[in-house]
C-alpha positions in Angstrom: -133.8 -141.0 196.4 -135.0 -138.5 194.2 -133.7 -135.0 193.8 -135.7 -132.1 193.8 -136.2 -130.9 190.1 -134.3 -127.8 190.4 -131.4 -129.5 192.3 -131.6 -132.1 189.4 -131.3 -129.6 186.4 -128.2 -127.7 188.5 -126.1 -130.7 188.8 -127.1 -131.8 185.5 -126.0 -127.9 183.6 -123.2 -128.8 186.0 -121.9 -132.2 184.3 -122.6 -130.5 180.7 -120.1 -127.8 181.5 -117.3 -130.0 182.8 -115.8 -130.6 179.3 -115.5 -126.9 178.8 -114.1 -126.0 182.2 -111.5 -129.0 181.6 -110.2 -127.6 178.5 -110.2 -124.2 180.0 -108.1 -125.1 183.1 -105.7 -127.4 180.6 -105.2 -124.0 178.8 -104.6 -121.9 181.8 -101.8 -124.1 182.9 -99.9 -124.9 179.2 -97.8 -126.0 178.8 -97.3 -128.5 181.2 -94.9 -130.7 179.8 -92.4 -130.3 176.5 -94.1 -129.2 173.1 -92.7 -130.1 170.1 -92.5 -128.1 167.0 -91.9 -129.8 163.7 -89.9 -128.6 161.0 -90.2 -129.8 157.1 -86.9 -129.0 156.4 -82.9 -130.4 157.4 -81.5 -129.4 160.5 -79.3 -126.2 159.8 -81.6 -124.8 157.2 -82.9 -121.1 157.4 -86.3 -122.7 158.6 -84.9 -124.9 160.9 -82.7 -122.0 162.4 -86.0 -119.9 162.7 -87.8 -122.6 164.6 -85.0 -123.1 167.1 -84.5 -119.1 167.6 -88.2 -119.1 168.6 -88.4 -122.7 170.3 -85.6 -121.4 172.7 -87.7 -118.1 173.7 -90.9 -119.9 174.2 -89.1 -122.3 176.3 -88.0 -119.4 178.4 -90.8 -117.4 178.5 -93.5 -120.6 179.2 -91.0 -122.7 181.3 -91.4 -125.8 179.3 -88.8 -127.2 176.5 -90.2 -126.5 173.0 -88.4 -129.0 171.0 -87.8 -129.2 167.4 -88.4 -132.1 165.3 -86.7 -132.2 161.6 -89.1 -133.9 159.4 -87.4 -133.3 156.0 -89.2 -134.6 152.7 -92.0 -134.1 150.3 -92.0 -130.2 150.3 -92.6 -130.0 153.5 -95.9 -131.9 153.4 -94.4 -135.1 155.7 -94.0 -132.4 158.6 -97.4 -131.1 158.0 -99.3 -134.5 157.9 -97.7 -135.3 161.3 -99.2 -131.8 162.5 -102.7 -132.7 161.1 -102.8 -135.9 162.7 -102.0 -135.0 165.9 -103.8 -134.3 169.1 -105.3 -130.7 169.4 -103.7 -129.8 172.6 -101.3 -127.5 172.1 -98.2 -129.9 172.3 -97.7 -130.5 168.8 -96.7 -127.5 166.5 -95.9 -127.0 162.8 -93.2 -124.6 161.8 -95.8 -123.4 158.7 -94.1 -121.8 156.0 -94.8 -120.3 152.6 -94.1 -124.0 151.1 -97.7 -124.8 152.8 -99.1 -122.0 150.3 -97.8 -123.3 147.5 -98.2 -126.9 147.9 -101.9 -126.4 148.4 -102.5 -126.3 144.5 -98.9 -127.7 143.6 -99.9 -131.1 144.8 -103.2 -132.7 143.5 -103.8 -135.4 146.1 -103.0 -134.3 149.4 -104.4 -135.9 152.3 -104.9 -132.8 154.0 -106.0 -128.9 153.2 -103.9 -126.9 155.1 -106.2 -124.0 155.5 -109.1 -126.5 156.9 -106.7 -128.8 159.1 -104.3 -126.2 160.4 -105.3 -123.2 162.9 -103.0 -120.6 162.4 -101.0 -119.3 165.5 -98.6 -116.7 164.8 -96.1 -115.3 162.0 -92.6 -115.3 162.7 -90.5 -114.0 159.6 -90.7 -112.6 156.0 -87.7 -113.3 153.8 -87.2 -111.5 150.9 -85.8 -112.3 147.4 -83.7 -110.2 145.0 -83.9 -110.4 141.4 -80.1 -110.7 140.3 -78.4 -111.4 137.1 -75.2 -112.4 135.4 -72.8 -109.5 134.7 -73.2 -110.1 130.9 -76.8 -109.3 131.2 -76.6 -105.5 129.8 -79.6 -104.4 132.3 -79.0 -102.1 135.2 -82.8 -101.5 136.0 -85.5 -103.7 136.1 -87.3 -101.9 132.9 -84.0 -102.3 131.0 -84.1 -106.2 132.0 -87.8 -106.4 130.5 -87.1 -104.5 127.5 -84.1 -106.8 126.9 -86.2 -109.9 127.9 -88.7 -109.0 125.2 -86.1 -108.4 122.7 -84.7 -111.9 123.0 -87.8 -113.7 124.3 -87.1 -117.5 125.2 -82.9 -116.9 125.3 -82.9 -116.2 129.2 -82.5 -118.9 131.3 -84.3 -118.4 134.9 -82.6 -120.3 137.9 -84.6 -122.4 140.5 -84.2 -124.9 143.6 -87.0 -126.8 141.8 -90.3 -126.9 140.5 -92.8 -124.8 142.9 -90.2 -123.8 145.1 -89.8 -119.9 146.0 -87.8 -118.5 143.5 -89.8 -120.5 140.7 -92.8 -119.0 141.6 -91.7 -115.6 142.4 -89.9 -115.7 138.9 -93.0 -117.1 137.1 -95.0 -114.5 138.8 -92.8 -111.5 137.8 -93.0 -113.4 133.9 -96.9 -112.9 134.1 -96.5 -109.6 135.6 -94.0 -108.2 133.4 -95.2 -110.2 130.0 -91.6 -111.7 129.5 -90.7 -115.1 128.3 -87.9 -116.7 130.5 -87.0 -120.2 130.2 -87.1 -122.1 133.6 -84.1 -124.4 134.6 -84.6 -126.1 137.9 -81.9 -127.5 140.3 -82.0 -130.2 142.7 -78.6 -128.5 144.5 -76.9 -125.6 144.1 -77.4 -123.2 141.3 -75.3 -120.7 141.9 -72.3 -122.1 140.1 -74.2 -121.7 136.7 -75.3 -118.7 137.5 -71.9 -117.5 138.3 -70.2 -119.1 135.0 -73.2 -117.4 133.3 -75.2 -120.4 132.1 -78.1 -119.1 133.8 -79.1 -115.3 133.8 -81.3 -114.5 136.3 -82.5 -115.8 139.6 -85.0 -114.3 142.4 -82.9 -115.7 145.0 -83.3 -115.6 149.0 -81.3 -112.4 150.3 -79.4 -114.1 152.6 -77.5 -116.7 150.7 -77.3 -114.1 147.8 -76.0 -111.2 149.4 -72.3 -112.0 149.2 -72.0 -112.3 145.4 -73.8 -109.1 145.1 -71.5 -107.4 147.3 -68.8 -109.2 145.9 -69.9 -108.0 142.0 -70.5 -111.4 141.0 -74.0 -110.6 140.5 -75.8 -107.8 139.8 -79.2 -107.0 141.9 -81.9 -105.3 140.0 -84.4 -105.3 142.4 -85.8 -106.8 146.0 -89.0 -108.3 145.7 -90.6 -106.7 148.9 -93.2 -104.1 148.9 -90.6 -101.9 150.4 -86.7 -101.3 150.1 -84.4 -103.4 152.3 -82.5 -102.1 155.3 -79.3 -104.6 153.6 -79.7 -103.2 150.4 -80.9 -99.8 150.8 -79.8 -98.7 147.4 -81.7 -101.4 145.5 -85.1 -100.9 144.4 -88.5 -102.6 144.7 -89.6 -104.9 141.4 -92.9 -103.2 142.5 -91.3 -99.5 141.4 -91.2 -100.9 137.5 -94.0 -103.7 138.1 -97.0 -102.0 140.3 -98.3 -104.7 142.5 -95.5 -107.3 142.5 -94.7 -108.6 145.8 -93.3 -111.9 146.8 -91.4 -113.2 149.7 -90.4 -116.9 151.7 -92.2 -116.7 155.1 -92.3 -118.9 158.4 -94.9 -119.1 161.2 -96.4 -121.1 163.7 -99.5 -123.2 163.0 -101.4 -126.1 165.5 -104.1 -128.8 164.6 -107.5 -127.8 164.3 -109.7 -127.3 167.2 -106.7 -126.4 169.4 -108.2 -124.3 172.1 -108.4 -120.7 171.4 -106.6 -119.9 175.0 -103.9 -121.9 174.0 -103.4 -120.2 170.5 -103.7 -116.7 172.2 -100.7 -117.3 174.9 -98.4 -118.7 172.0 -99.5 -115.6 169.8 -98.6 -113.3 172.7 -95.4 -114.6 173.6 -94.1 -115.0 169.8 -94.9 -111.3 169.5 -93.0 -110.5 172.4 -90.0 -112.1 171.1 -90.5 -110.3 167.6 -90.4 -107.0 169.5 -87.0 -108.6 171.5 -84.0 -106.3 170.0 -82.2 -109.7 169.8 -84.5 -111.7 168.1 -85.3 -108.8 165.6 -81.3 -108.8 165.3 -81.0 -112.7 164.7 -83.9 -112.3 162.0 -82.4 -109.5 160.2 -78.8 -111.7 159.6 -81.0 -114.6 158.6 -82.1 -111.8 155.8 -85.5 -111.5 157.2 -88.3 -109.1 158.6 -89.8 -109.9 162.0 -93.2 -110.2 160.9 -96.1 -109.9 163.9 -99.7 -110.1 163.9 -102.4 -111.8 165.5 -103.6 -115.4 164.4 -106.8 -113.9 162.8 -103.8 -111.6 160.7 -102.2 -114.9 160.0 -105.1 -116.9 158.8 -105.9 -114.1 156.3 -102.6 -113.7 155.0 -101.9 -117.4 154.2 -105.5 -117.5 152.6 -104.3 -114.4 150.2 -100.7 -115.9 149.8 -102.9 -119.5 148.7 -104.7 -117.9 146.5 -101.7 -116.0 144.8 -99.8 -118.8 144.2 -102.8 -121.1 142.8 -103.2 -118.3 140.3 -99.9 -118.4 139.3 -99.1 -122.3 139.6 -102.1 -122.8 137.4 -101.5 -119.8 134.7 -97.8 -121.1 134.4 -98.8 -125.2 134.8 -96.4 -125.9 137.0 -96.1 -129.5 138.1 -94.1 -131.0 141.1 -90.7 -132.6 140.3 
């Protein structure tokens, strides 16, 4: 039986629209089963704690379990590749971190392009560093430290937890902008014993792990690396007050495989931002030494691009190679 032309065209148009309608319906009932959140760090690490905190919030808000899976190794590249290869259905998410922005340039042969292959969903937290020195260093301010370092080129050791780590690139950025010569000393384990013993003299260390030594007077805080001062160290100035334009911090957020439906990304972004406005979560993030970092997916996309470009310049200028 032949269909009238108008009826045929109507049915054909409906058939073409079916996949789009199916995707929209799927997004409207999201999530209908547990969601996995892949973390490229070990359990009980700061990043893992952030992921579990936000995962619990999303579980309660959306009615399905957000299950954290730890896939440490290769400086988070293993975890990232898992999500790059996952289905774009919103049921596999990545705890994206500042390591992703650094790794984009640090590693030459990655099987993925982070900016191209991961869709930004929501930023969560920024974790500042603190520029801290051993008490034997005769400098009470950043300006005094710069003068002392210039008078003693190549004689001051700067600790980090490995080539291309956050503390390393934060320190290299300072070296470039302040025009000082510091000797980088990478550690695979805990660098604090050598810093407390004076074998290394300076560290751009994460605030959470450093603040106890600072408060005990075992290390001297010269400045924090964020653009503004921190509530936990209110009397400590920013590096930028002495080196205009300097800013560095670690950060975490959520990413998804490219082509994840916009409706799912927007829903997740809305709920993450609601969590960041919750006083209990803000307090927990502050306890980790971090600052709640809310924004739209577009904001997060622009931030990641800017971070990737900034650290690319530092890595190339300092000729940093992975461990």
